[in-house]
C-alpha positions in Angstrom: 7.5 23.5 -5.8 3.7 23.6 -6.2 1.7 23.5 -3.0 -1.8 21.9 -3.1 -4.5 24.2 -2.1 -6.8 23.1 0.8 -9.8 21.2 -0.6 -13.1 22.7 0.8 -14.4 19.1 1.0 -11.8 18.3 3.6 -13.5 20.8 5.9 -16.8 19.2 5.4 -15.3 15.9 6.4 -13.8 17.2 9.4 -17.2 18.6 10.5 -18.8 15.3 9.8 -16.1 13.5 11.8 -16.5 15.6 15.0 -20.2 15.3 14.9 -19.8 11.5 15.1 -17.6 11.6 18.1 -18.8 9.4 20.9 -17.5 9.2 24.5 -15.7 5.9 23.5 -14.1 7.7 20.6 -13.0 10.6 22.8 -11.5 8.2 25.3 -9.6 6.3 22.7 -8.3 9.8 21.4 -7.1 10.7 24.9 -5.0 7.4 25.1 -3.5 8.0 21.6 -2.7 11.7 22.6 -0.9 10.4 25.7 1.1 7.9 23.6 2.0 10.1 20.7 2.2 13.4 22.4 0.4 16.6 21.0 2.4 17.1 17.8 2.6 13.5 16.6 -1.1 13.0 17.6 -2.2 15.8 15.5 -0.2 14.5 12.4 -1.7 11.0 12.9 -5.1 12.3 13.4 -4.9 14.3 10.2 -3.6 11.3 8.4 -6.0 8.8 9.7 -9.2 10.9 8.9 -8.1 12.4 5.6 -10.8 11.8 3.1 -10.0 8.8 0.7 -9.6 9.8 -2.8 -11.6 6.8 -3.9 -14.0 6.1 -1.0 -13.8 2.5 0.0 -17.5 1.8 0.9 -18.8 2.5 -2.7 -15.8 0.9 -4.3 -16.3 -2.3 -2.2 -20.0 -2.5 -3.3 -18.7 -2.7 -6.8 -15.9 -5.1 -6.0 -17.9 -7.9 -4.5 -18.8 -10.8 -6.9 -22.2 -10.7 -8.5 -24.9 -13.4 -7.7 -24.3 -14.7 -11.2 -20.5 -15.0 -10.3 -21.3 -16.8 -7.1 -23.5 -19.2 -8.7 -20.9 -20.1 -11.3 -18.5 -20.8 -8.6 -21.0 -23.3 -6.8 -21.4 -25.1 -10.1 -17.8 -25.3 -10.8 -16.5 -28.9 -11.2 -13.2 -29.5 -9.4 -10.7 -32.2 -10.6 -9.0 -31.8 -7.3 -10.6 -30.0 -4.4 -8.2 -29.5 -1.5 -10.0 -29.8 1.9 -9.8 -26.6 4.1 -10.2 -26.9 7.8 -11.4 -23.5 9.3 -9.8 -23.2 12.8 -11.8 -21.1 15.4 -10.9 -20.7 19.0 -14.2 -19.4 20.6 -14.6 -17.9 23.9 -17.8 -16.0 25.3 -18.6 -15.1 21.7 -21.8 -13.0 21.5 -24.6 -15.1 19.9 -25.1 -12.6 17.0 -21.4 -12.7 16.2 -21.1 -16.4 16.3 -24.2 -16.9 14.2 -22.8 -14.6 11.6 -19.5 -16.3 11.5 -21.2 -19.7 11.0 -23.5 -18.4 8.4 -20.5 -17.0 6.4 -19.2 -20.5 6.3 -22.3 -22.0 5.2 -22.7 -19.5 2.5 -19.4 -20.4 1.0 -19.5 -21.3 -2.8 -16.8 -23.8 -2.1 -18.0 -26.9 -0.4 -15.0 -29.0 0.6 -14.3 -27.4 4.0 -14.8 -28.2 7.6 -15.1 -26.1 10.9 -12.9 -27.1 13.9 -14.1 -25.1 16.8 -12.8 -25.2 20.2 -15.2 -23.7 22.8 -13.4 -22.2 25.8 -16.7 -21.3 27.5 -18.9 -24.2 27.5 -20.9 -22.8 30.4 -22.3 -20.3 28.0 -25.7 -21.6 27.1 -26.3 -19.3 24.2 -23.1 -20.5 22.4 -23.9 -24.1 23.3 -27.3 -23.9 21.7 -26.1 -22.2 18.6 -23.2 -24.7 18.1 -25.5 -27.6 18.6 -28.1 -26.4 16.1 -25.5 -25.8 13.5 -23.6 -29.0 14.0 -26.8 -31.0 13.7 -27.8 -29.5 10.4 -24.3 -29.4 8.7 -21.9 -32.3 9.0 -18.9 -30.1 8.2 -19.3 -28.2 11.4 -17.4 -29.8 14.4 -16.9 -28.3 17.8 -15.3 -29.4 21.0 -16.4 -28.1 24.5 -13.2 -27.5 26.6 -13.3 -28.1 30.3 -12.1 -24.7 30.9 -10.6 -21.6 29.0 -7.0 -22.3 28.3 -6.2 -19.1 26.7 -6.0 -18.1 23.2 -2.9 -20.2 22.2 -4.0 -23.5 23.9 -7.7 -23.1 22.8 -6.5 -22.8 19.3 -4.2 -25.8 19.5 -7.3 -27.8 20.8 -9.0 -26.7 17.5 -5.7 -27.5 15.4 -6.1 -31.1 16.9 -9.4 -31.5 15.2 -8.1 -30.7 11.7 -8.5 -33.4 9.0 -8.1 -31.2 6.0 -5.2 -30.7 3.6 -4.9 -27.0 4.7 -5.9 -25.1 7.9 -7.2 -21.5 7.9 -7.3 -19.2 11.0 -10.7 -17.5 11.6 -11.3 -15.4 14.7 -14.6 -16.2 16.5 -16.2 -12.9 15.6 -15.0 -12.3 12.1 -16.5 -13.4 8.9 -15.6 -14.6 5.4 -17.2 -13.4 2.2 -18.9 -16.2 0.3 -16.1 -16.6 -2.4 -13.2 -16.7 0.2 -12.5 -20.5 0.1 -13.2 -20.8 -3.5 -10.5 -18.2 -4.3 -8.1 -19.8 -1.9 -8.8 -23.3 -3.2 -8.4 -22.1 -6.9 -5.2 -20.5 -6.0 -3.8 -23.7 -4.4 -4.9 -25.9 -7.3 -3.1 -23.5 -9.7 0.1 -23.4 -7.4 0.4 -26.9 -6.1 3.9 -26.3 -4.6 2.7 -23.7 -2.1 2.8 -24.5 1.6 0.8 -21.6 2.7 -1.2 -18.6 1.3 -2.8 -15.4 2.7 -5.3 -12.9 1.4 -6.2 -9.2 1.5 -8.6 -8.0 4.2 -10.8 -5.2 5.5 -12.5 -4.1 8.6 -16.2 -4.1 9.2 -18.3 -2.4 11.8 -19.9 -4.7 14.6 -23.3 -4.4 12.7 -21.7 -5.3 9.5 -23.1 -2.1 7.8 -19.8 -0.5 6.8 -16.6 -1.8 5.4 -13.5 0.3 5.8 -9.7 0.3 6.1 -8.9 -2.3 3.4 -5.5 -3.9 3.8 -4.2 -4.5 0.1 -1.1 -6.5 0.6 2.0 -7.3 -1.5 3.2 -10.8 -2.2 5.5 -12.3 0.3 7.7 -9.5 1.7 10.4 -10.7 4.4 11.4 -7.2 5.6 7.8 -6.0 5.8 7.0 -9.0 7.9 9.9 -8.3 10.3 8.3 -4.8 10.4 4.7 -5.7 10.9 2.4 -8.7 10.9 1.0 -7.7 7.5 0.0 -11.3 6.6 -2.4 -11.5 9.5 -5.8 -12.5 7.9 -6.7 -14.7 6.1 -3.8 -17.1 6.5 -4.1 -20.8 5.4 -1.4 -23.3 5.9 -0.8 -26.9 5.0 -1.5 -29.5 7.7 2.0 -31.0 7.3 3.6 -27.6 8.1 1.1 -27.2 11.1 2.1 -30.7 12.5 5.8 -29.8 11.8 5.9 -26.6 13.8 3.4 -27.6 16.5 0.8 -24.9 16.5 0.5 -21.8 18.8 2.7 -21.0 21.7 1.1 -19.6 24.9 4.2 -17.6 25.8 3.2 -15.4 22.8 -0.3 -14.6 23.7 -1.3 -11.4 22.2 0.9 -12.1 19.1 0.4 -15.8 18.9 -0.5 -15.5 15.2 2.5 -13.4 14.5 4.8 -16.1 16.0 2.8 -18.8 14.3 3.1 -17.1 10.9 6.9 -16.7 11.3 7.3 -20.4 12.1 5.1 -21.5 9.2 7.0 -19.3 6.6 10.3 -20.5 7.9 9.1 -24.1 7.5 7.6 -23.5 4.2 11.0 -22.2 3.0 9.4 -19.3 1.0 6.7 -21.3 -0.7 4.0 -18.7 0.5 1.6 -17.5 -2.0 -0.8 -14.4 -1.9 -4.3 -14.3 -3.2 -4.8 -10.5 -3.9 -8.5 -10.4 -3.2 -10.4 -9.0 0.0 -11.4 -12.4 1.5 -11.6 -11.7 5.2 -13.7 -9.1 7.2 -12.2 -8.3 10.5 -14.9 -7.1 12.8 -14.2 -4.2 15.1 -16.0 -3.3 18.3 -14.9 -1.7 21.6 -13.1 -4.7 22.9 -11.3 -5.4 19.5 -7.5 -4.7 19.0 -8.7 -4.1 15.4 -10.0 -0.8 16.5 -8.1 -0.1 19.7 -4.5 -1.1 19.4 -3.5 0.8 22.4 -5.7 -1.5 24.5 -3.3 -4.3 24.6 0.2 -3.1 25.1 1.3 -6.6 26.1 0.5 -7.8 22.5 3.1 -5.4 21.2 5.7 -6.7 23.5 4.8 -10.2 22.4 5.2 -9.1 18.7 8.6 -7.9 19.4 9.5 -11.1 21.0 8.1 -12.9 18.0 10.4 -11.1 15.7 13.4 -11.7 18.1 12.5 -15.4 18.2 12.4 -15.6 14.3 15.7 -13.9 13.9 17.4 -16.3 16.5 15.9 -19.3 14.7 17.1 -18.2 11.3 20.5 -17.3 12.6 20.2 -13.6 11.9 21.6 -11.0 14.3 19.4 -8.0 14.9 17.9 -5.7 17.6 14.1 -5.3 17.5 12.7 -2.0 18.6 9.2 -0.5 18.8 8.4 2.4 16.7 5.9 5.2 17.5 3.3 3.3 15.6 2.3 0.5 17.9 2.5 -2.9 16.2 5.1 -1.7 13.8 8.8 -2.5 14.5 12.4 -1.6 13.4 15.0 -4.2 13.2 18.5 -2.9 13.4 21.1 -5.2 11.9 24.7 -5.0 13.1 27.5 -4.2 10.8 29.5 -7.5 10.4 32.7 -6.2 9.1 33.8 -2.7 8.6 34.1 -3.1 4.9 35.2 -0.4 2.5 32.5 1.5 0.8 33.0 3.1 -2.6 30.8 6.2 -2.9 30.4 7.1 -6.6 29.3 10.7 -7.5 29.1 11.8 -11.0 29.5 15.5 -11.5 29.4 18.3 -14.1 30.4 21.8 -13.0 28.1 22.5 -9.9 31.0 23.2 -7.5 28.7 24.5 -4.8 26.2 21.5 -5.0 29.2 19.0 -4.9 30.8 20.9 -2.0 27.6 20.8 0.0 27.2 17.0 -0.7 30.9 16.2 0.4 30.7 18.4 3.4 27.6 16.5 4.7 29.4 13.2 4.1 32.6 14.3 6.1 30.7 16.1 8.9 27.7 13.8 9.6 29.0 10.2 8.8 29.8 8.2 11.8 31.3 5.3 9.7 34.6 6.3 8.1 35.8 3.3 6.0 34.8 4.8 2.6 36.3 6.2 -0.6 34.7 8.8 -2.7 35.0 8.6 -6.5 33.9 11.7 -8.3 33.4 11.2 -12.0 34.0 14.4 -13.8 31.8 14.7 -17.1 32.4 17.5 -19.4 32.6 20.4 -16.9 33.5 23.8 -18.3 33.8 26.1 -15.3 37.5 26.8 -14.0 36.2 26.8 -10.4 35.2 23.1 -10.4 38.7 22.1 -11.8 40.3 24.3 -9.0 38.0 22.4 -6.6 39.0 19.0 -7.9 42.7 19.9 -7.3 41.9 20.5 -3.7 39.8 17.3 -3.3 42.6 15.2 -4.8 44.8 16.2 -1.7 42.4 14.1 0.4 43.5 10.5 0.8 40.1 9.0 0.4 38.9 11.0 -2.7 39.7 10.3 -6.3 38.6 12.2 -9.4 37.9 10.1 -12.4 37.3 11.5 -15.9 34.5 10.4 -18.2 35.1 12.0 -21.5 31.9 10.8 -23.4 28.6 12.5 -23.6 26.4 12.2 -20.5 25.2 8.7 -19.9 24.4 7.8 -16.3 24.7 4.2 -16.8 28.1 4.2 -18.6 29.4 6.7 -16.1 28.7 4.6 -13.1 29.8 1.4 -14.8 33.1 3.1 -15.6 33.5 4.2 -11.9 32.4 0.7 -10.5 35.4 -0.7 -12.3 37.7 1.6 -10.6 36.2 1.3 -7.2 38.0 -0.8 -4.5 35.1 -1.4 -2.1 33.0 -4.6 -1.9 29.8 -2.2 -1.7 29.1 0.5 -4.2 27.1 3.5 -3.0 25.7 5.3 -6.0 25.0 9.0 -4.9 23.9 12.0 -6.9 25.8 15.2 -6.2 22.7 16.9 -5.1 22.2 14.7 -2.1 22.8 16.0 1.5 23.2 13.6 4.4 20.7 13.9 7.4 21.2 10.6 9.2 24.7 10.3 10.8 24.4 6.5 10.7 23.4 6.2 7.1 26.4 4.3 6.0 26.0 1.7 8.9 22.3 1.3 7.9 23.2 0.9 4.2 26.0 -1.6 5.0 24.3 -3.6 7.8 21.4 -4.4 5.3 23.5 -4.9 2.3 25.8 -7.4 4.1 22.7 -9.6 4.6 23.2 -12.7 2.3 19.9 -12.4 0.6 20.1 -8.6 0.0 21.3 -7.1 -3.2 20.6 -3.4 -2.9 19.4 -0.9 -0.3 17.6 2.4 -0.9 16.8 5.5 1.2 14.0 7.8 2.1 14.7 11.2 0.2 13.2 14.7 0.8 12.9 17.7 -1.2 14.3 20.9 0.5 10.8 21.8 1.7 10.6 18.6 3.8 8.2 16.7 1.5 9.0 13.3 0.3 10.9 12.9 -3.1 11.4 9.1 -2.9 10.1 6.4 -0.5 10.6 3.4 -2.8 9.5 2.7 -6.4 6.6 0.9 -7.9 6.7 -0.9 -11.3 3.9 0.3 -13.5 3.4 3.6 -11.8 2.8 6.3 -14.2 3.4 3.8 -17.1 6.8 2.3 -16.3 7.8 3.1 -12.9 7.3 6.0 -10.2 8.3 7.0 -6.7 5.9 6.6 -3.8 4.7 9.2 -1.5 5.9 12.1 -3.5 5.2 15.5 -2.0 3.8 13.9 1.1 4.9 15.8 4.3 8.0 14.4 5.9 6.3 13.9 9.3 3.6 11.6 7.8 4.0 7.9 7.5 1.5 7.1 4.7 -0.8 4.1 4.1 -0.3 1.5 6.8 3.0 3.4 7.7 4.7 2.2 4.5 6.7 5.4 4.1 8.2 4.8 7.5 8.9 1.1 7.8 11.5 -1.1 6.2 10.3 -3.4 3.5 11.2 -5.2 0.4 10.4 -3.4 -2.9 10.9 -4.0 -6.6 13.2 -1.0 -7.0 14.6 2.1 -5.3 16.4 5.3 -6.8 20.0 5.2 -7.6 20.2 8.9 -6.4 21.1 7.2 -3.1 21.5 3.4 -3.4 24.0 0.9 -2.1 24.6 -2.3 -3.9 26.7 -5.4 -3.3 29.5 -5.5 -6.0 28.9 -9.2 -6.4 25.2 -8.5 -7.3 26.2 -5.5 -9.5 28.7 -7.4 -11.4 26.6 -10.6 -11.7 24.0 -8.7 -13.5 26.4 -6.7 -15.8 25.9 -3.3 -14.0 23.8 -0.5 -15.4 22.3 -1.1 -18.9 24.0 1.4 -21.0 21.1 1.7 -23.5 19.4 3.6 -20.6 21.3 6.7 -20.5 19.2 8.8 -18.4 15.9 7.3 -17.4 14.8 4.0 -15.7 18.3 2.7 -15.5 18.2 2.4 -11.7 14.8 0.6 -12.0 16.2 -1.7 -14.6 19.3 -2.5 -12.5 17.1 -3.3 -9.4 14.8 -5.7 -11.5 17.9 -7.3 -12.9 19.2 -7.9 -9.3 15.7 -9.1 -8.3 15.6 -11.5 -11.3 19.0 -12.9 -10.0 17.3 -13.9 -6.7 18.4 -10.8 -4.4 16.0 -8.7 -2.4 15.9 -4.9 -2.7 15.4 -3.1 0.7 13.8 0.2 1.2 15.3 1.6 4.6 13.2 4.7 5.8 15.8 5.2 8.5 18.4 6.4 5.9 17.2 10.0 5.4 18.6 12.4 2.9 17.7 15.6 1.2 17.6 15.6 -2.7 17.5 18.6 -4.9 16.1 16.1 -7.7 18.2 15.9 -11.0 19.4 19.6 -10.6 22.2 19.1 -13.1 20.5 16.9 -15.4 18.4 19.3 -17.3 14.9 18.9 -18.8 13.7 16.7 -21.6 13.4 20.0 -23.8 14.7 19.1 -27.3 13.7 16.7 -29.9 16.8 14.5 -29.3 16.1 14.2 -25.6 12.6 13.4 -26.4 13.4 10.7 -28.8 15.9 9.2 -26.3 13.3 9.3 -23.5 10.8 7.5 -25.7 13.5 4.8 -26.7 14.2 4.2 -23.0 10.4 3.8 -22.4 10.2 1.3 -25.2 13.2 -0.7 -23.9 11.7 -1.0 -20.4 8.3 -2.1 -21.8 10.0 -4.7 -23.9 12.5 -6.0 -21.4 10.1 -6.1 -18.4 6.8 -6.9 -20.2 5.9 -9.6 -17.7 6.1 -7.6 -14.5 4.4 -4.5 -16.2 1.6 -6.8 -17.5 1.2 -9.0 -14.3 1.7 -6.2 -11.9 4.5 -5.3 -9.3 4.6 -8.3 -6.8 5.4 -5.8 -4.0 2.3 -3.6 -4.8 -1.3 -4.8 -5.3 -3.5 -4.9 -8.3 -6.3 -3.0 -6.5 -4.1 0.1 -6.0 -3.7 3.0 -8.2 -1.0 3.3 -10.8 -1.6 7.1 -11.3 -1.5 8.1 -7.6 1.6 7.8 -5.5 -0.2 7.3 -2.1 -1.6 3.8 -2.2 -5.1 5.1 -2.9 -7.5 2.6 -4.5 -7.5 2.1 -8.1 -10.8 3.4 -9.6 -13.0 0.6 -10.3 -13.6 1.6 -13.9 -9.8 1.1 -14.5 -10.0 -2.6 -13.8 -11.0 -4.9 -16.7 -13.4 -7.7 -16.4 -12.7 -8.0 -12.6 -15.8 -9.9 -11.8 -15.6 -12.2 -14.8 -11.9 -12.9 -14.2 -11.6 -13.4 -10.5 -11.4 -17.1 -10.5 -7.9 -18.7 -10.5 -9.2 -22.1 -11.3 
């Protein structure tokens, strides 16, 4: 495999980084070193400060709406304008931060809002003076001086009690909203009247507001990702009826009170949760902020773990929640309910050594044993493979099936699925080698979940770089794997290579599927003989209402299509083009509108969640409104 040469500009960036080190930064680094250990710390440090392919600062300057666009929003005539209550718990807020937060509200292009602020530090004369000044000049600004600080949860609940709007949105006392935030949210709510809650994308901003960085560009609602991390976070807006139903924040979850709150809102909303894919919240970072120093509040991560556990208990789901090395990111291990028979389907042509290595790894490493292996022989010519088949047939849990037609991955697997005895079908390439001993349990425990149709794995090339960490629709034109060639020890953008989440598709090189789901959608589409058949199958399963799960804890080596051959003759090229055209025709909607588990502002030509170059977007400023 090709190795990328070191970019000289990277050395320049590192020099700049070390020049900017402050005593505070060094202290924070020491804390992280203690947490991760030397090796992991070095990996995380490299990953954190690797130069962006598309720098966010200049990108964001082009992204923000023009003054003309903002003026158009101000003049827009609303047929129906939902009232949005902005809920702010304030406590010892620096005057500058409080003023800038209030100014960001007054500068909104959408007018039907109110501020509901609970002041937990009424003795602060500066805060009192600022709040009185703004309330006197703007009737939409309401505040309540509490007798004492009740803590973040109870302070917020006092603010919730002031809400008179149709929806309530959570804003931290030292953060700010861009001027188009409420307009975009209101527009989205009007367009989608069935929604009970919405959330937006966000970024971070320095204390002096001089620099925007670390954009969080989110997918649409993603259950497994929410159970891995509070990715929804800011800006979250929920219907007043939901708020009244669930009862606000709970003080026993202080530190992760918003995580617990979001879980309960999502549950009450029964999936009617929308996503506005625009950066509409600026999370201010400073020395006391967990946005910049997650290691400073370990109690918050324990509270986050308990929030997930409480969510699982309320929804009747069994699962053990664990911290990961990356604070604030979690792993849920689901139990295997019944030790069901798993049918492992492996197509093969010749390649005795490759198949032997695959089977040996299954036998020697698997800690789950209720499986059968179906090897589908397809036009082999070597005598040694048939001798090997005869040896394998002596084993009680291995069957050799023969597919006599020409190679058609879809037809071969459909043929084997009909002969399989298990309730769960595990499609496996012959060039896969097992790494994780509990791989079958991880597959099965997720696939047994009622809402899940298929589960995919994290695959590596033999040189320990990633071959597959989920698929994104539209990547490279039709679909592509994420984090290709990234070093195995890295976790990627917001640790997405290393946390469980829902995706639109995973590779069938190593994928388990419920037989029920497989049969419901008619199995693999046999028009797709070689390319995109797994993507098409996953999309059909998604269309039928199931979730696709990417599970990074299932780790495998993959030689990558070793036996398939290259697209190196006119017949193969024509076939490949016909498969592309099929996908573009069958799945035109998702290709046109974008993968709901990705984000329109991320690149479709890079595998690493880098920003989409601004010139690739069309009429972004002119088409931002959803009204």
